[in-house]
C-alpha positions as CSV (number, residue, x, y, z in Angstrom):
1,X,7.1,-43.2,-58.8
2,X,3.9,-45.4,-58.8
3,X,0.8,-44.5,-60.7
4,X,-0.8,-43.7,-57.3
5,X,1.8,-41.1,-56.5
6,X,1.8,-37.4,-57.2
7,X,4.0,-34.6,-56.5
8,X,2.7,-31.3,-54.9
9,X,3.1,-28.3,-57.2
10,X,4.3,-26.2,-54.2
11,X,6.3,-28.1,-51.7
12,X,7.3,-30.9,-54.1
13,X,6.6,-33.6,-51.7
14,X,5.5,-36.9,-52.7
15,X,1.7,-37.7,-52.2
16,X,-0.6,-40.5,-52.4
17,X,-3.4,-39.8,-55.3
18,X,-6.0,-39.8,-52.6
19,X,-4.1,-37.1,-50.4
20,X,-3.9,-34.5,-53.2
21,X,-6.0,-31.9,-54.3
22,X,-6.3,-32.1,-58.2
23,X,-6.3,-28.7,-60.4
24,X,-6.9,-28.6,-64.1
25,X,-6.7,-26.0,-66.5
26,X,-9.9,-25.1,-68.3
27,X,-10.3,-24.0,-71.9
28,X,-10.2,-20.2,-70.9
29,X,-6.9,-20.9,-68.9
30,X,-8.4,-20.5,-65.5
31,X,-7.5,-23.2,-63.2
32,X,-10.4,-25.2,-61.8
33,X,-10.4,-27.5,-58.7
34,X,-11.2,-31.1,-59.7
35,X,-12.7,-32.6,-56.5
36,X,-13.9,-35.7,-58.3
37,X,-10.6,-36.3,-60.3
38,X,-12.5,-36.7,-63.3
39,X,-12.1,-33.7,-65.5
40,X,-9.9,-34.2,-68.6
41,X,-6.7,-32.2,-69.3
42,X,-3.4,-31.7,-67.7
43,X,-3.7,-31.4,-63.9
44,X,-1.4,-30.4,-61.1
45,X,-1.6,-31.7,-57.6
46,X,-1.5,-29.8,-54.3
47,X,-1.1,-30.9,-50.7
48,X,-4.3,-30.8,-48.6
49,X,-2.7,-28.0,-46.5
50,X,-3.4,-24.3,-46.1
51,X,0.3,-23.4,-46.6
52,X,0.4,-25.3,-50.0
53,X,-2.9,-24.0,-51.2
54,X,-1.9,-20.3,-50.4
55,X,1.5,-21.2,-52.1
56,X,-0.3,-21.8,-55.3
57,X,-1.1,-18.3,-55.6
58,X,2.2,-16.8,-54.4
59,X,4.9,-18.8,-56.1
60,X,3.6,-19.3,-59.8
61,X,4.0,-23.1,-59.2
62,X,0.8,-24.0,-60.7
63,X,1.9,-22.3,-64.1
64,X,5.2,-24.4,-63.8
65,X,3.6,-27.6,-63.2
66,X,0.9,-27.2,-65.9
67,X,3.7,-25.8,-68.4
68,X,1.2,-23.0,-69.3
69,X,0.0,-19.5,-68.5
70,X,-2.6,-19.8,-65.7
71,X,-5.0,-17.0,-64.9
72,X,-5.7,-17.4,-61.2
73,X,-9.3,-16.9,-60.0
74,X,-9.9,-13.8,-57.6
75,X,-10.2,-14.1,-53.8
76,X,-8.8,-17.0,-51.7
77,X,-9.0,-19.7,-54.6
78,X,-8.1,-22.6,-54.2
79,X,-8.2,-22.6,-50.4
80,X,-11.8,-21.2,-50.1
81,X,-13.1,-23.8,-52.8
82,X,-11.5,-26.6,-50.8
83,X,-12.9,-25.5,-47.6
84,X,-16.4,-25.2,-48.9
85,X,-16.1,-28.7,-50.4
86,X,-15.0,-30.2,-47.1
87,X,-17.7,-28.3,-45.1
88,X,-20.3,-29.8,-47.5
89,X,-18.8,-33.2,-47.2
90,X,-18.5,-33.0,-43.4
91,X,-22.2,-32.0,-43.2
92,X,-23.4,-34.9,-45.5
93,X,-21.3,-37.4,-44.1
94,X,-22.2,-36.7,-40.5
95,X,-25.9,-37.0,-41.2
96,X,-25.2,-40.3,-42.9
97,X,-23.2,-41.6,-40.1
98,X,-25.7,-40.4,-37.5
99,X,-28.3,-42.4,-39.4
100,X,-26.2,-45.5,-39.7
101,X,-25.4,-45.3,-36.0
102,X,-21.7,-44.5,-36.5
103,X,-21.9,-41.2,-34.8
104,X,-23.7,-39.7,-31.6
105,X,-23.9,-36.3,-30.4
106,X,-24.7,-34.3,-27.2
107,X,-22.3,-33.7,-24.2
108,X,-24.1,-36.1,-21.8
109,X,-24.3,-38.8,-24.3
110,X,-20.6,-38.4,-25.6
111,X,-19.5,-38.6,-21.7
112,X,-21.3,-41.8,-21.2
113,X,-20.0,-43.3,-24.5
114,X,-16.4,-42.4,-23.7
115,X,-16.7,-44.1,-20.3
116,X,-18.0,-47.3,-22.2
117,X,-15.1,-47.2,-24.6
118,X,-17.5,-46.7,-27.7
119,X,-15.9,-43.8,-29.7
120,X,-12.7,-44.0,-31.9
121,X,-12.6,-40.2,-32.1
122,X,-14.2,-37.2,-30.6
123,X,-15.3,-34.0,-32.7
124,X,-15.9,-30.4,-31.6
125,X,-17.9,-27.7,-33.6
126,X,-15.8,-24.8,-34.9
127,X,-17.5,-22.5,-32.4
128,X,-17.3,-24.8,-29.3
129,X,-16.5,-22.9,-26.3
130,X,-13.3,-23.1,-24.4
131,X,-14.8,-25.1,-21.4
132,X,-16.4,-27.6,-23.6
133,X,-13.2,-28.0,-25.6
134,X,-11.0,-28.4,-22.6
135,X,-13.3,-31.0,-21.1
136,X,-13.4,-33.1,-24.4
137,X,-9.7,-32.6,-24.9
138,X,-9.2,-34.3,-21.4
139,X,-11.5,-37.1,-22.3
140,X,-9.6,-37.7,-25.6
141,X,-6.2,-37.6,-23.9
142,X,-7.4,-39.9,-21.1
143,X,-8.4,-42.5,-23.5
144,X,-6.1,-41.8,-26.3
145,X,-8.8,-40.9,-28.8
146,X,-8.1,-38.6,-31.8
147,X,-10.0,-35.2,-31.2
148,X,-10.9,-33.1,-34.3
149,X,-12.3,-29.7,-34.8
150,X,-15.0,-29.7,-37.7
151,X,-15.1,-26.7,-40.0
152,X,-18.9,-26.8,-39.2
153,X,-20.6,-24.6,-36.5
154,X,-22.8,-26.2,-33.9
155,X,-25.9,-24.8,-35.7
156,X,-24.6,-26.3,-38.8
157,X,-23.8,-29.6,-37.1
158,X,-27.2,-29.7,-35.5
159,X,-28.9,-29.1,-38.9
160,X,-26.6,-31.8,-40.6
161,X,-27.8,-34.4,-37.9
162,X,-31.4,-33.6,-38.5
163,X,-31.6,-32.0,-34.8
164,X,-33.6,-28.9,-33.9
165,X,-30.9,-27.4,-31.9
166,X,-27.2,-27.0,-32.1
167,X,-24.5,-29.7,-31.6
168,X,-21.1,-29.0,-30.3
169,X,-19.9,-32.3,-29.2
170,X,-19.8,-35.6,-31.2
171,X,-18.5,-39.1,-30.9
172,X,-17.3,-41.2,-33.8
173,X,-17.9,-45.2,-33.6
174,X,-15.7,-47.5,-35.8
175,X,-18.1,-47.9,-38.6
176,X,-17.2,-47.3,-42.4
177,X,-19.0,-43.9,-42.6
178,X,-17.1,-42.8,-39.3
179,X,-13.9,-43.7,-41.0
180,X,-14.8,-41.6,-44.2
181,X,-16.0,-38.7,-42.0
182,X,-12.6,-38.8,-39.9
183,X,-10.4,-38.5,-43.4
184,X,-12.7,-35.1,-44.2
185,X,-12.0,-34.0,-40.6
186,X,-8.4,-34.5,-41.2
187,X,-8.6,-32.4,-44.4
188,X,-10.5,-29.7,-42.9
189,X,-8.0,-29.5,-39.9
190,X,-5.3,-29.0,-42.4
191,X,-7.1,-26.3,-43.9
192,X,-7.7,-24.2,-40.7
């Protein structure tokens, strides 16, 4: 196993370091999600998937990986923490990508850009209606584009993009910020 390879504490699958959510044990015996991968101490890694994050609570796999007693936090931890982090990252990156020209929004704008072959991926807000979603799905399929559903609602996307109204449909270009945002959209999809 290379230095960049990790093993999921739940499903035992080999993961690239960047594809694993790291959890460390705090001094009080309570685990903490280490999003930046900088906290000291023995860590355990979990797949960026809903099933593995829920499995952390159910199977005692975290205690086994950390070789210690683990006092699990209440609620939907670590899934809830991961979703909140990904939502925040999606909002930040969408705003940055918009300012850099890597992201365009609005139904008519996206339609024109798809016809020109500009986007590398299309994005729907979490609350986009069935009609809008169906239309965008047809466009994505017809042009062989990835289609993602954001964890953010249309109001949140509009705010993140600096718009006064909601945004349900986005097009991503090929720039570096669009690629980073795509990674966060993939993570968000795995947590739904």
